[in-house]
C-alpha positions as CSV (number, residue, x, y, z in Angstrom):
1,M,149.5,27.0,121.5
2,A,148.8,30.6,121.4
3,A,145.4,31.5,123.3
4,S,143.5,32.7,120.0
5,D,144.4,29.2,118.6
6,S,143.1,27.8,121.6
7,V,139.4,29.2,120.8
8,T,140.0,28.3,116.9
9,E,140.4,24.9,117.7
10,A,137.8,24.4,120.5
11,R,135.4,25.4,117.5
12,R,136.9,23.2,115.2
13,A,136.5,20.0,117.9
14,L,132.7,21.2,118.6
15,G,132.1,21.5,115.1
16,R,133.3,17.7,114.5
17,R,131.0,16.8,117.2
18,L,128.4,17.9,115.5
19,A,128.9,16.2,112.4
20,A,129.5,12.9,114.4
21,A,126.0,13.6,115.8
22,R,124.3,14.1,112.8
23,R,125.6,11.4,111.2
24,S,124.7,8.9,114.2
25,K,121.0,10.0,113.4
26,G,121.2,9.0,109.5
27,L,121.2,12.3,108.5
28,N,123.3,14.2,105.6
29,Q,124.3,17.9,105.4
30,N,121.2,18.4,103.0
31,L,118.9,16.8,105.3
32,F,120.1,18.2,108.0
33,A,120.3,21.9,107.3
34,P,116.4,22.7,106.2
35,L,115.8,21.0,110.4
36,T,118.1,23.8,111.6
37,G,116.7,26.8,109.3
38,Y,120.0,27.6,107.8
39,S,121.6,26.8,104.7
40,R,123.6,23.2,103.8
41,S,126.8,25.9,103.7
42,T,126.4,27.1,107.1
43,V,126.2,23.5,108.3
44,A,129.2,22.5,106.4
45,N,131.3,25.7,107.5
46,V,130.7,25.2,111.0
47,E,131.6,21.2,111.1
48,T,135.2,22.5,109.4
49,G,135.5,25.2,111.8
50,R,135.6,27.5,108.7
51,Q,132.7,29.8,110.0
52,H,131.2,31.0,113.6
53,V,128.0,31.2,114.7
54,A,125.4,32.7,117.2
55,R,124.0,30.5,119.6
56,D,120.8,30.2,118.4
57,F,122.2,27.8,115.3
58,W,123.2,25.7,118.5
59,A,120.4,25.6,120.1
60,R,118.6,24.2,117.2
61,C,120.9,21.9,116.9
62,D,120.2,20.8,120.1
63,R,116.6,20.7,119.5
64,V,116.8,18.2,116.0
65,L,119.3,16.1,117.5
66,G,117.9,16.2,120.9
67,T,121.4,16.4,122.9
68,H,119.7,18.5,125.7
69,D,121.5,21.8,125.3
70,E,125.1,19.7,125.0
71,F,126.0,22.1,121.7
72,A,124.7,25.1,123.4
73,R,126.7,24.9,126.7
74,A,129.7,23.8,124.8
75,H,129.1,27.3,122.6
76,D,128.9,29.1,125.8
77,E,132.4,27.9,127.0
78,I,134.1,29.0,124.3
79,E,132.3,32.4,124.2
80,T,133.6,32.6,128.0
81,L,137.2,31.5,127.2
82,L,136.9,34.2,124.4
83,A,135.6,36.9,126.7
84,G,138.5,35.8,129.0
85,Q,141.0,36.5,126.1
86,Y,139.8,39.8,125.3
87,E,139.7,41.0,129.2
88,Q,143.6,39.6,129.3
89,A,144.7,41.7,126.0
90,A,143.1,45.0,127.6
91,Q,144.7,44.7,130.8
92,E,148.0,43.7,128.5
93,A,147.1,47.3,126.6
94,E,146.3,49.4,129.6
95,T,149.8,48.1,131.4
96,D,151.8,49.0,128.0
97,R,149.5,52.8,127.8
98,R,150.3,53.3,131.4
99,A,153.9,52.4,131.0
100,A,154.2,54.6,127.8
101,L,153.0,57.5,129.7
102,A,154.8,57.4,132.9
103,F,158.3,56.6,130.4
104,L,156.9,60.1,128.7
105,D,156.4,62.1,132.0
106,R,160.1,61.2,132.7
107,I,161.5,62.7,129.2
108,D,163.0,66.5,129.8
109,A,161.3,68.9,127.2
110,G,162.8,68.4,124.1
111,E,165.5,65.1,125.6
112,E,164.1,61.4,124.7
113,G,165.9,60.1,127.8
114,S,169.1,57.7,127.7
115,S,169.2,54.7,124.7
116,S,168.2,52.3,127.5
117,K,164.9,53.9,128.4
118,R,163.7,54.6,124.4
119,R,164.8,50.9,123.9
120,Q,162.3,50.2,126.6
121,A,159.8,52.4,125.9
122,L,159.7,51.6,122.2
123,G,159.5,48.0,123.3
124,L,155.7,48.9,124.5
125,F,155.0,49.8,120.8
126,W,156.0,46.4,119.4
127,T,152.6,44.6,119.8
128,A,150.7,47.8,118.1
129,F,153.2,47.4,114.9
130,A,152.8,43.9,114.7
131,H,149.7,42.6,113.6
132,A,150.1,46.1,110.7
133,A,153.4,46.5,110.0
134,T,155.6,45.2,107.3
135,P,158.6,43.1,108.3
136,D,160.9,46.1,106.8
137,A,159.3,48.8,108.8
138,L,159.8,46.4,111.7
139,E,163.1,46.1,111.5
140,A,163.1,49.9,111.0
141,L,161.7,50.2,114.4
142,E,164.5,48.0,115.8
143,R,166.7,50.5,114.7
144,V,165.4,53.3,115.8
145,A,164.6,51.6,119.3
146,G,168.5,51.0,119.4
147,S,169.7,53.9,117.7
148,G,171.3,52.0,115.4
149,I,173.3,53.6,111.7
150,P,173.4,52.1,108.7
151,A,176.5,52.3,106.4
152,R,174.1,53.5,103.7
153,V,170.8,55.0,102.7
154,D,168.8,52.7,100.4
155,R,165.1,53.2,98.9
156,R,164.3,49.8,101.3
157,L,165.2,52.1,104.1
158,I,163.2,55.0,103.2
159,R,160.2,52.9,102.1
160,A,160.4,51.3,105.4
161,S,160.8,54.6,108.0
162,E,157.9,56.0,105.7
163,E,155.5,53.2,106.6
164,L,156.4,53.6,110.6
165,A,155.9,57.4,110.2
166,E,152.5,56.4,109.0
167,T,151.6,54.0,111.9
168,L,153.0,56.3,114.1
169,A,150.4,58.9,112.5
170,G,147.6,56.3,112.8
171,L,148.5,55.7,116.3
172,Y,147.9,59.7,117.1
173,R,144.7,59.9,115.1
174,G,143.0,56.8,117.2
175,G,144.4,57.7,120.6
176,D,146.6,59.8,123.4
177,P,149.1,61.6,121.5
178,R,151.8,60.9,124.5
179,I,151.2,57.3,123.6
180,S,152.4,58.3,120.2
181,M,155.2,60.9,121.0
182,P,158.1,59.0,122.6
183,P,158.7,57.1,119.3
184,T,158.0,59.5,117.2
185,I,160.6,61.6,118.6
186,A,163.1,58.6,118.4
187,L,162.2,58.1,114.8
188,A,163.1,61.9,113.9
189,N,166.2,61.7,115.9
190,N,167.3,58.6,114.3
191,L,166.2,60.0,110.8
192,L,168.5,63.4,111.3
193,Q,171.5,61.2,111.8
194,L,170.9,59.6,108.5
195,I,171.5,62.9,106.4
196,D,175.4,62.9,105.8
197,L,175.3,59.1,104.9
198,P,176.0,58.4,101.4
199,M,172.9,57.8,99.1
200,S,171.8,58.5,95.7
201,D,170.5,62.2,94.9
202,S,166.7,61.0,94.5
203,V,166.7,58.8,97.9
204,R,168.3,62.0,99.8
205,A,165.0,64.2,98.6
206,D,163.0,61.4,99.8
207,L,165.0,61.1,103.0
208,T,164.6,65.2,103.6
209,S,160.9,65.2,102.6
210,L,161.0,62.5,105.6
211,I,163.0,64.2,108.1
212,V,160.8,67.6,107.5
213,G,157.6,65.8,107.9
214,V,158.0,63.5,110.6
215,H,159.4,67.0,113.0
216,C,156.2,68.7,112.0
217,Q,154.7,65.5,113.3
218,V,156.7,65.7,116.6
219,G,156.4,69.4,116.8
220,L,152.5,69.9,116.3
221,W,151.9,66.8,118.5
222,A,153.6,69.2,121.0
223,C,151.8,72.0,120.3
224,H,148.4,69.9,121.1
225,M,150.5,69.1,124.7
226,H,151.1,72.2,125.4
227,R,154.7,71.7,125.2
228,S,156.4,74.9,123.4
229,T,159.8,74.3,124.2
230,L,159.5,71.0,122.4
231,A,157.7,72.2,119.6
232,L,159.8,74.7,118.7
233,R,162.4,72.2,118.4
234,Y,161.2,69.9,115.9
235,L,159.3,72.8,114.1
236,S,162.4,75.3,113.6
237,T,164.6,72.2,112.6
238,A,161.6,71.2,109.8
239,C,162.3,74.7,108.3
240,E,166.2,74.7,108.4
241,I,166.0,71.1,106.7
242,G,163.5,72.6,103.9
243,S,165.2,75.8,103.4
244,L,168.4,73.8,102.8
245,S,167.0,71.4,100.6
246,G,166.1,74.1,98.0
247,E,162.6,72.7,97.6
248,R,160.1,75.7,98.1
249,P,156.9,73.4,98.4
250,L,159.0,71.5,101.6
251,R,159.4,74.6,103.0
252,A,156.4,75.9,102.5
253,R,154.9,73.4,104.7
254,A,157.3,73.8,107.7
255,L,156.4,77.6,107.7
256,G,153.1,76.8,107.9
257,A,153.5,74.3,110.8
258,L,155.5,76.3,112.7
259,S,153.0,79.4,112.1
260,Y,150.7,77.3,114.5
261,L,153.0,77.8,117.7
262,Y,152.9,81.1,116.8
263,S,148.9,81.3,115.9
264,S,146.3,82.7,118.2
265,A,143.5,80.5,116.8
266,P,144.3,77.2,118.8
267,R,144.2,79.5,121.8
268,G,140.8,80.5,121.4
269,G,141.5,84.0,120.2
270,Q,144.1,85.0,123.1
271,G,147.8,84.8,123.4
272,G,150.0,83.4,121.0
273,R,152.0,85.8,118.6
274,P,148.9,86.2,115.8
275,R,150.4,88.8,113.8
276,R,154.1,86.3,113.7
277,A,151.8,83.3,112.5
278,L,150.3,85.4,109.9
279,A,153.8,86.5,108.2
280,L,154.7,82.8,108.2
281,L,151.6,81.8,106.5
282,D,151.9,85.3,104.2
283,E,155.3,83.8,102.9
284,A,154.4,79.5,103.1
285,L,151.2,80.9,100.4
286,D,153.5,83.2,98.5
287,P,152.9,81.9,94.6
288,S,156.9,81.4,94.4
289,M,156.7,78.6,96.6
290,H,154.8,76.6,93.8
291,T,153.0,74.5,96.0
292,D,150.5,71.7,95.1
293,P,146.7,72.6,95.9
294,F,146.2,70.3,99.1
295,T,149.2,72.4,100.8
296,K,147.5,75.8,99.7
297,G,144.0,74.3,100.8
298,W,145.3,73.9,104.3
299,L,147.4,76.6,104.9
300,A,144.4,79.2,103.6
301,T,142.6,77.7,106.0
302,W,144.6,78.1,108.6
303,R,145.2,81.7,107.8
304,A,141.6,81.4,107.8
305,D,141.1,80.8,111.2
306,Q,144.0,83.0,112.7
307,H,142.1,86.3,110.8
308,A,138.7,84.9,111.8
309,A,140.1,85.1,115.5
310,L,141.9,88.3,115.2
311,G,138.1,89.7,113.7
312,D,139.5,90.4,110.5
313,L,136.2,89.0,108.3
314,V,137.4,90.4,105.1
315,A,140.7,88.6,105.1
316,A,138.8,85.5,106.4
317,R,136.2,85.2,103.8
318,A,138.6,85.5,101.2
319,D,141.3,83.0,102.4
320,A,138.2,80.4,103.1
321,H,137.3,81.0,99.6
322,T,140.7,80.0,98.4
323,A,140.9,76.6,100.9
324,A,137.5,75.6,99.5
325,K,138.6,76.0,96.2
326,E,142.4,74.6,96.7
327,L,141.0,71.4,98.9
328,G,138.4,70.6,96.5
329,A,141.0,70.8,93.2
330,R,141.9,67.2,91.7
331,D,145.6,66.8,92.3
332,R,145.5,62.8,92.6
333,G,147.1,62.8,95.9
334,V,150.7,62.8,94.5
335,L,152.0,64.7,97.1
336,T,153.5,61.6,99.9
337,G,154.4,61.7,103.8
338,F,152.9,63.5,106.7
339,F,151.3,66.3,104.8
340,S,150.2,64.0,101.6
341,R,146.3,64.6,101.1
342,Q,145.7,60.7,102.3
343,N,147.4,62.0,105.8
344,Y,146.4,65.4,106.5
345,G,143.4,65.8,104.7
346,Q,141.1,63.8,107.0
347,G,140.4,66.4,109.0
348,M,141.1,69.6,107.1
349,G,137.5,69.5,105.6
350,G,136.2,69.8,109.0
351,H,138.6,72.3,109.9
352,L,137.5,74.4,107.3
353,R,134.0,74.3,107.7
354,S,134.3,74.9,111.2
355,V,136.0,78.5,110.0
356,Q,133.0,79.0,107.9
357,G,131.0,78.5,110.3
358,V,132.6,81.6,112.4
359,I,132.8,83.8,109.6
360,L,129.5,83.5,108.7
361,A,128.6,84.4,112.6
362,L,130.3,87.2,112.2
363,D,128.6,87.8,109.3
364,G,125.1,87.7,111.0
365,K,124.3,84.8,109.7
366,A,123.3,82.9,112.6
367,D,121.1,79.8,111.2
368,D,123.5,79.1,108.5
369,A,126.3,79.3,111.2
370,S,124.5,76.6,113.3
371,R,123.7,74.3,111.0
372,T,127.6,74.3,109.2
373,F,128.5,73.4,113.2
374,A,126.1,71.2,113.3
375,S,127.6,69.4,110.1
376,V,130.9,69.5,111.4
377,Q,130.2,68.1,115.0
378,R,128.5,64.7,112.9
379,A,131.0,64.2,110.3
380,A,133.9,64.6,112.8
381,H,137.3,62.3,112.0
382,N,137.9,62.4,115.8
383,G,137.0,64.3,119.2
384,R,139.7,66.9,118.7
385,R,138.0,68.2,116.0
386,K,135.1,68.3,118.0
387,V,136.8,70.2,120.9
388,A,138.0,72.6,118.6
389,T,134.6,73.3,116.5
390,H,132.5,73.2,119.9
391,A,134.9,76.6,121.0
392,H,134.7,77.7,117.2
393,Q,130.9,78.1,117.9
394,A,130.9,79.6,121.5
395,L,133.8,82.3,119.8
396,A,130.8,83.3,117.3
397,L,128.2,83.5,119.9
398,V,130.9,85.6,122.1
399,E,130.6,88.0,119.3
400,T,127.2,87.8,118.6
401,G,126.3,88.1,122.3
402,E,124.5,84.6,123.4
403,A,125.9,84.3,127.1
404,E,124.4,81.1,127.7
405,A,124.8,79.5,124.4
406,A,128.3,80.4,124.1
407,C,128.6,78.6,127.9
408,D,126.9,75.9,126.4
409,S,129.4,75.0,123.6
410,L,132.7,76.0,125.9
411,A,131.5,73.7,128.3
412,K,131.1,70.6,126.0
413,S,134.7,71.2,124.4
414,I,136.1,71.3,128.1
415,E,134.7,68.1,128.9
416,L,135.8,66.6,125.8
417,A,139.4,67.9,125.8
418,A,139.7,66.5,129.2
419,A,138.3,63.2,128.0
420,E,140.5,63.4,124.8
421,R,144.0,64.9,127.2
422,Y,143.9,67.6,124.6
423,D,145.7,70.1,126.5
424,M,145.8,72.3,123.7
425,G,141.9,72.5,123.6
426,I,141.6,73.2,127.2
427,Q,143.7,75.9,126.4
428,R,141.4,77.0,123.1
429,S,138.3,77.4,125.7
430,A,139.9,79.1,128.3
431,G,140.9,81.9,125.8
432,V,137.6,81.8,124.7
433,R,136.0,82.6,128.0
434,Q,139.1,85.6,128.4
435,R,136.6,87.0,125.3
436,F,133.4,86.9,127.7
437,P,132.4,91.0,128.0
438,A,132.3,91.9,131.5
439,N,128.6,92.3,132.4
440,W,128.3,88.6,131.9
441,E,130.9,87.4,134.4
442,T,127.7,87.7,137.3
443,L,125.4,85.1,135.3
444,P,124.8,81.8,136.2
445,C,125.6,80.0,133.3
446,V,129.3,81.8,133.3
447,R,129.6,81.2,137.0
448,E,129.0,77.0,136.2
449,L,131.6,77.3,133.5
450,D,134.3,78.9,135.9
451,D,133.2,76.0,138.3
452,Q,134.0,73.7,135.7
453,F,137.5,75.1,134.9
454,Q,138.0,75.1,138.2
455,A,137.2,71.7,138.7
456,L,139.5,70.9,136.2
457,A,142.1,72.5,137.4
458,V,142.0,70.5,140.6
């Protein structure tokens, strides 16, 4: 019997004991319930094991039946059993997490290792998928783990692979990106091997879109982990497949993703190749690409971020206006895959508002900027958004000459980035620090900030 079943059975047995004790006192449920202060339906559900109740219920039953804490103690024993199961599950999850990280640490940049190692690593994720994924998605996971190639690609395989990609994206949004990278890399490589197999034109179009999305997914995550070689490999492949497909909107999304690798915005305005990033975004936003409103919205958000990092206030303001308009358009979420509004749009509104905060600060509207940054922090979907927004605020404060406030925002960004294992976030903070004017170098707050960077390096 599984551990969870043992708790369920213990609760049912306790409910049967309560029913027997109640009947021995000549009480039916209608008479017994008011004496406990609970409803008759609650009593009935507890006695049949359909409802779990707090200790107070059992303590009241003991008082009514004169059972000297018998039921309350039994409840405590079940809760102790349950707590032990939770602890064991947490330990097993941590073991899996550490094993997955150890596997990834052995991976060469751009190489996912031998098939046996890949199967071993992917096996660690089976439990994470089992509670949420359909049998088709689990079958797709088995195929990827074993590097299996089917004879033909059909609609069922595409749907299963899409669900697998969605689940992997969910793992990334909820935790350490290093956990979800190995199976996502394996999925990207496996999907690419399918492209020359027999399939209908409509299935091929869906497969191509899926390949581009998953490759962009890997590439962007690699950027977040500061693994530029891996990012270049997968983002370049996404652009090439997007171009070969003849689908301009698909190519536009791939170009936008590639721009992140070169942008100086995620690096705090320092480093990268910002002009190359802007050229890619300009091409992606060209009207001839015929992109949907949501895609235009996130591309314009990224370009506004890059312009703001370069101090080009006019261009940043224009792009932010376009982004707000397009992200707010009602496109019914028709786009599917990694770059859909449902998946990619979770944090895009926060990104845009954070950029708008920088623009307001550069425009001399300090109070409005402060309120904007605070609203982004309150509504942030994950820690990475908070990291980036603290750095955005620090960047704005550097430009307005507020040393202590800039150091405070940057210290928060560093602390959160370290906790999130967000390497790109730490790089962003370091870039903002490089923008400090020379006359700040001797300030106590700056020395404390440098000590924090030094401790992080150690």
